[in-house]
VMD Tcl script that draws the C-alpha trace (Angstrom):
set ca {
  {-0.15 -0.02 0.24}
  {1.32 3.57 -1.01}
  {1.61 6.36 1.13}
  {0.87 8.49 -1.93}
  {-2.73 7.01 -3.19}
  {-4.22 9.69 -5.34}
  {-1.18 11.67 -5.66}
  {-0.69 12.43 -9.54}
  {2.22 14.86 -9.25}
  {5.26 13.67 -7.10}
  {7.62 17.01 -7.06}
  {11.31 15.78 -6.25}
  {13.59 18.49 -4.44}
  {16.39 19.13 -2.21}
  {19.31 20.74 -1.89}
  {22.11 20.69 -4.71}
  {24.46 17.75 -4.05}
  {21.70 15.73 -1.90}
  {21.07 13.35 -4.88}
  {17.32 14.81 -5.49}
  {17.49 13.75 -9.29}
  {18.90 10.04 -7.93}
  {15.89 10.20 -5.67}
  {13.45 11.17 -8.46}
  {14.41 8.57 -10.82}
  {14.09 5.82 -8.63}
  {10.63 6.87 -7.15}
  {9.60 6.95 -10.59}
  {10.90 3.59 -11.39}
  {9.15 2.71 -7.98}
  {5.99 3.90 -8.99}
  {6.28 1.93 -12.13}
  {5.93 -1.09 -10.62}
  {2.87 -3.52 -11.02}
  {2.60 -1.99 -15.11}
  {1.83 1.59 -14.10}
  {3.06 4.25 -16.95}
  {4.99 7.19 -15.38}
  {6.33 10.24 -16.90}
  {9.90 11.43 -15.31}
  {10.20 15.23 -16.25}
  {13.26 17.29 -16.03}
  {13.58 20.89 -15.99}
  {17.08 22.12 -15.22}
  {18.72 21.33 -18.78}
  {21.56 19.29 -17.12}
  {20.65 15.88 -18.97}
  {20.66 14.13 -15.57}
  {18.18 11.58 -16.26}
  {19.41 10.63 -19.33}
  {23.19 10.07 -17.50}
  {21.64 7.92 -14.94}
  {19.55 5.92 -17.52}
  {21.97 5.50 -20.08}
  {19.97 6.96 -22.87}
  {20.27 9.27 -25.34}
  {19.95 13.20 -24.30}
  {16.31 13.72 -23.62}
  {14.12 16.86 -25.55}
  {10.73 17.99 -25.63}
  {9.48 14.66 -27.04}
  {8.16 12.18 -24.22}
  {9.62 8.45 -24.83}
  {10.06 5.63 -22.87}
  {13.74 5.46 -20.98}
  {13.10 2.52 -18.80}
  {11.27 -0.89 -17.99}
  {9.80 -1.18 -14.55}
  {9.02 -4.95 -12.83}
  {5.74 -6.02 -13.41}
  {5.65 -4.48 -17.19}
  {5.85 -0.69 -16.22}
  {7.46 2.05 -17.70}
  {8.95 5.59 -17.11}
  {8.64 7.81 -19.97}
  {11.34 11.11 -19.87}
  {10.48 14.48 -20.76}
  {12.99 17.50 -20.79}
  {10.85 20.59 -20.88}
  {12.63 23.72 -22.55}
  {11.18 27.16 -21.82}
  {11.79 27.70 -25.57}
  {9.67 24.58 -26.89}
  {6.96 25.37 -24.03}
  {6.53 29.10 -25.39}
  {6.13 27.61 -28.71}
  {3.47 25.17 -27.79}
  {1.71 27.52 -25.50}
  {1.58 30.26 -28.41}
  {0.32 27.79 -30.87}
  {-2.34 26.60 -28.33}
  {-3.80 29.43 -26.28}
  {-3.25 32.06 -29.60}
  {-3.11 29.90 -32.68}
  {0.22 31.32 -34.24}
  {1.44 27.82 -35.50}
  {4.61 28.46 -37.24}
  {4.64 31.82 -36.56}
  {5.49 31.07 -32.94}
  {8.99 30.08 -34.05}
  {9.12 33.19 -36.12}
  {9.45 35.27 -33.17}
  {11.94 32.94 -31.41}
  {14.06 34.14 -34.63}
  {13.76 37.93 -33.27}
  {14.71 36.63 -29.27}
  {10.88 36.66 -28.37}
  {11.35 33.88 -26.06}
  {14.45 35.40 -24.12}
  {12.98 38.39 -24.27}
  {9.69 37.82 -22.35}
  {11.12 35.21 -19.76}
  {14.00 37.75 -19.39}
  {11.32 41.06 -18.30}
  {9.15 38.41 -16.25}
  {10.55 35.52 -15.06}
  {7.84 34.29 -13.51}
  {6.54 33.39 -16.78}
  {9.43 30.96 -17.30}
  {8.11 28.86 -14.50}
  {4.81 28.80 -15.74}
  {6.10 27.50 -19.18}
  {7.84 25.15 -17.03}
  {5.41 23.87 -14.40}
  {2.45 24.03 -17.29}
  {3.77 21.52 -19.41}
  {4.21 19.27 -16.44}
  {0.65 20.06 -15.68}
  {-0.69 19.05 -18.88}
  {0.72 16.14 -18.92}
  {-0.78 15.34 -15.12}
  {-4.37 15.64 -16.76}
  {-3.88 14.23 -20.25}
  {-6.25 11.31 -21.25}
  {-6.27 8.77 -23.79}
  {-8.93 8.07 -26.46}
  {-10.79 5.55 -23.97}
  {-10.76 8.73 -21.23}
  {-7.94 7.04 -19.25}
  {-4.96 9.33 -18.09}
  {-1.99 8.58 -20.00}
  {0.31 8.59 -17.39}
  {-0.64 6.89 -13.71}
  {1.59 9.39 -12.35}
  {3.94 12.10 -13.04}
  {7.45 12.82 -11.33}
  {9.01 16.27 -11.43}
  {12.80 16.74 -10.89}
  {12.38 20.19 -9.83}
  {14.83 22.91 -8.83}
  {16.46 22.97 -5.43}
  {15.34 24.00 -2.11}
  {16.54 27.29 -2.26}
  {14.09 28.12 -5.20}
  {11.27 25.32 -5.16}
  {8.57 27.29 -3.54}
  {8.77 29.97 -5.60}
  {9.05 27.62 -8.75}
  {5.99 26.14 -7.64}
  {3.90 28.98 -6.64}
  {3.29 30.37 -9.98}
  {0.07 32.08 -9.78}
  {1.83 34.77 -7.42}
  {4.57 34.70 -9.57}
  {2.64 35.93 -12.82}
  {-0.11 38.27 -10.72}
  {1.83 41.33 -11.61}
  {2.00 40.08 -15.34}
  {-1.50 39.20 -16.11}
  {-5.11 39.15 -14.09}
  {-6.84 37.91 -17.05}
  {-6.43 35.73 -20.33}
  {-4.56 32.94 -21.11}
  {-1.26 33.21 -18.76}
  {-3.83 33.87 -15.80}
  {-5.88 31.23 -16.40}
  {-2.98 28.50 -16.89}
  {-1.35 29.87 -13.94}
  {-4.99 29.31 -11.86}
  {-5.03 25.97 -13.02}
  {-1.51 25.03 -12.40}
  {-1.83 26.48 -8.72}
  {-5.18 24.31 -8.50}
  {-3.04 21.29 -9.06}
  {-0.16 22.35 -6.97}
  {-2.01 23.11 -3.79}
  {-4.42 20.29 -3.82}
  {-3.83 16.63 -2.44}
  {-3.28 15.29 -6.15}
  {0.36 17.08 -5.21}
  {3.14 15.98 -2.93}
  {6.65 17.38 -2.90}
  {8.95 15.38 -1.43}
  {12.59 16.80 -0.17}
  {15.89 15.12 -0.40}
  {18.26 15.69 2.28}
  {21.48 14.10 3.89}
  {22.49 13.94 7.41}
  {24.18 16.70 7.76}
  {23.91 20.26 8.68}
  {23.03 22.30 5.88}
  {20.77 20.44 4.07}
  {18.71 19.55 7.28}
  {18.49 23.04 8.13}
  {17.27 23.85 4.37}
  {14.85 20.95 4.67}
  {13.04 22.25 7.56}
  {13.49 25.73 6.10}
  {11.83 24.47 2.42}
  {8.98 22.23 4.73}
  {7.98 25.46 6.39}
  {7.92 27.77 3.25}
  {5.85 25.18 1.29}
  {3.35 24.72 4.33}
  {2.96 28.82 4.39}
  {2.22 28.30 1.11}
  {-0.28 25.86 1.13}
  {1.83 23.76 -1.18}
  {1.20 19.76 0.27}
  {4.66 18.39 1.75}
  {5.47 14.79 0.59}
  {7.97 12.47 2.05}
  {11.49 13.54 3.66}
  {14.01 11.20 1.69}
  {16.87 10.75 3.89}
  {19.89 9.79 0.92}
  {23.32 8.21 1.37}
  {22.78 7.00 4.81}
  {26.05 5.21 5.78}
  {26.07 2.57 8.09}
  {27.39 2.66 11.79}
  {30.51 0.71 12.31}
  {30.33 0.63 16.36}
  {28.11 -0.57 18.63}
  {26.55 1.85 21.23}
  {29.05 0.80 23.71}
  {31.77 0.90 21.42}
  {30.57 4.37 20.12}
  {30.47 5.52 23.89}
  {34.14 4.34 24.16}
  {35.37 5.84 21.07}
  {34.00 9.23 22.24}
  {35.47 9.48 25.03}
  {38.67 8.02 23.57}
  {38.82 4.88 25.81}
  {38.99 2.29 22.97}
  {40.84 -0.59 24.09}
  {44.37 -0.63 21.85}
  {45.11 -4.16 22.44}
  {41.28 -5.02 21.26}
  {42.16 -3.09 17.95}
  {45.70 -4.43 17.81}
  {43.90 -8.14 18.13}
  {41.67 -7.12 15.47}
  {44.18 -6.34 12.96}
  {46.41 -9.23 13.70}
  {43.43 -11.70 13.02}
  {42.93 -10.05 10.07}
  {46.66 -10.48 8.86}
  {47.21 -6.50 8.32}
  {50.10 -4.31 10.45}
  {49.36 -3.72 13.85}
  {51.95 -0.92 14.95}
  {51.30 1.43 17.56}
  {50.89 4.29 15.34}
  {48.05 2.33 12.79}
  {46.42 1.35 16.18}
  {46.37 5.12 17.13}
  {45.21 6.38 14.35}
  {42.25 3.83 14.17}
  {41.61 5.05 17.88}
  {41.24 8.74 16.34}
  {39.05 7.58 13.16}
  {36.89 6.10 15.90}
  {36.10 8.87 18.11}
  {35.65 11.02 14.63}
  {32.98 8.17 13.64}
  {31.54 8.26 16.78}
  {30.87 12.02 16.58}
  {29.09 12.25 13.03}
  {26.67 9.22 14.50}
  {25.93 11.76 17.24}
  {25.74 14.47 14.30}
  {23.53 12.38 12.50}
  {21.21 11.24 15.58}
  {20.76 15.00 16.04}
  {19.79 15.45 12.45}
  {17.46 12.26 12.84}
  {15.64 14.39 15.84}
  {15.49 17.48 13.46}
  {13.98 15.83 10.85}
  {11.50 13.50 13.13}
  {9.87 16.99 14.13}
  {8.58 17.53 10.85}
  {6.13 14.84 11.12}
  {6.33 13.33 7.79}
  {6.87 10.15 6.03}
  {10.53 9.10 5.86}
  {12.50 7.21 3.66}
  {16.17 5.94 4.17}
  {18.24 5.27 0.95}
  {21.99 4.03 1.58}
  {25.39 5.56 0.69}
  {26.55 3.56 -2.78}
  {30.09 3.63 -2.56}
  {30.81 2.40 -6.17}
  {28.38 5.43 -7.37}
  {24.77 5.30 -9.35}
  {24.26 3.47 -12.45}
  {21.08 2.16 -14.06}
  {21.12 -1.15 -11.94}
  {21.50 0.83 -8.98}
  {18.55 3.03 -9.49}
  {16.54 -0.07 -9.52}
  {17.94 -0.99 -6.28}
  {16.99 2.24 -4.75}
  {13.31 2.19 -6.48}
  {13.00 -1.36 -4.69}
  {13.94 -0.10 -1.47}
  {11.39 2.78 -1.95}
  {8.90 0.43 -2.55}
  {9.23 -1.38 0.20}
  {9.16 1.79 2.35}
  {5.80 2.66 1.33}
  {6.71 5.15 -1.52}
  {4.96 3.42 -4.36}
}
mol new
graphics top color blue
foreach p $ca { graphics top sphere $p radius 0.5 }
foreach p [lrange $ca 0 end-1] q [lrange $ca 1 end] { graphics top cylinder $p $q radius 0.2 }
display resetview
């Protein structure tokens, strides 16, 4: 049973370096299990998703990029503001090819420069359209959409598009589009998941972002703790390491049993590293307490020393499924 029944748009954000794109990819795969069809969208023009799935660069054309267990599919889309503007002008103003002619004179750059909020409307608008698109039989084309959103520092502004364009247009197509997007983003059909590490800055930014989202009345989803390290010390040895009281003879015996050098210098270095490890565990415990106070579902994903490749994304997806994310 998924924690997110009824959610059609999963927005994934996080401080830079926390692995939000990897988590977005894994979440899309997790949701695609049991034969579901998921659209995975990126809006930052970094081609991070193509790299993760080892496929060619994504563009404004939706295409299958991965298969999920049970017959599901993940389709990918890279939303580009220029292409979104062409489509927008064609749909709402019936300009057709004339929209691309405007691009030759720099219209898109001009419009999005003088009205930055318009760019966000264009980027989120394509995602909004995908969540509501239906096939000829009246069924949704995608069971859900996962959006690899901008980092936490600007995600609330990015999602709060109605506020962004309120000074641009109070009537007309732009206003109607922003209002429709806002209706989705402020409804239970949306969940914004925040990716973090057990480190001071990402945790604080997660706390601040969730507060901003709540103030903007945008539904907060889960907290995903990424790159979790396994502790190397149990509670008793952690306490001894923290106090600098680890028995050097025990360390030396362990080294000898492993046929490793056991000089006094090596033993002392290991005692220092054990103390540092104990301090990090204390800091991580405090970070977890801060995240726990947010009262949101929390998923844990391990640190992968060998890096992330397509196989690892599938493994992370299965972990998310096991924890109730899909």
